[in-house]
C-alpha positions, 0 to 999 in steps of 0.5 A: 500500500503506497503512502497516499493509500495508507494516509487515506485510511489513517485520516478516515480513522482519525476523523471518525464516524459522524464527521461527514456532516453536521447540522447544529439546530433545526428550528422548524416553523409551522409554515415550513412543514408539509400541511399533511404532516402539520395537520396529522394527529392520531386523534384526528385533530390538529397536532399542537405546534411546538414553541420555537425560540424567537428574537431575544430568546433565540439570541440568548440560546445561541449566546450561551457559552455551552452552545458557543463551545459546542458550535465551535467544536462542530465548526472545527470538525466540519472544517477538517472534513471539508479540508481533507475530504471535500473541496478545501472549504476555502481554508488555508493550509496554515489555518488547518495546521493551526487548527490541528494544533489547537484541538490537540492542545485542548485535549479534543484528540489524542496525540496519535490522532493529532499525528495522523491528521498532521501526516495527512496534512503533510501528504496533501502539501508535499510536492514529492514523496521524498519531501513527504517522507523527510517531513513525516520522519521529522514529525514522528521523531518530534512526537516520540521525543514529546512522549518520552519527555512526558513519561519522564515528567510523570511521577505517580508518587506526586500525580496519583493520590494514594499511590505512595500509601499503596506502595508502602503497603505493597512491600509489607504485604509481600514480605508477610505473604512470603513467610506464610505456609498456608492460606485461608480457604485453600487458595494459592499463595499467588491468589492470596497475594493478589487479594491482599494487594487489591484490598490495599489498593482500594484502601489507599485510593479510597482514603485519598479520594480516588476510587478508580 
């Protein structure tokens, strides 16, 4: 499979189902409905027409921060879909690259999804396969370095409440089970150790407000 075919698969997976089209609101007025539908009701009477927000009510709805955030996210999805799978939508290459950076930074896509989108961007904007290969290799190396840096910075003793308590209990439990010759209910040493460690984890994390 060549680079272009591979990236077609990648971009389809990265964008995901449901990105092909979006409609934010459908405010249906009585005049826009087919009369046979508008007037039909199981009882034979005219169906009541739902109230539709108008004027200041609609403005208030659309200005709600939650609605604004939703619309912006849907706009971003539509922009990516149009750029990669449609006619480009009038977006510049730089705008789309910045958009990918933004949604990745905000945590709306995982790092590997951001990488997939950027690889698709490179495929679209590279003048040759050699140019793409060079840029793609550099990009993947950058993501590898970032992943390694994040792993080094992660300290469960600092970042996971209850982890330090559990590790202290874990060592005590292991030493105690090593010195035991028999175990309750006829379980094996390994099963008893597993049960004891599970109980220690639950106790440590629950005391620190983490019941995962």
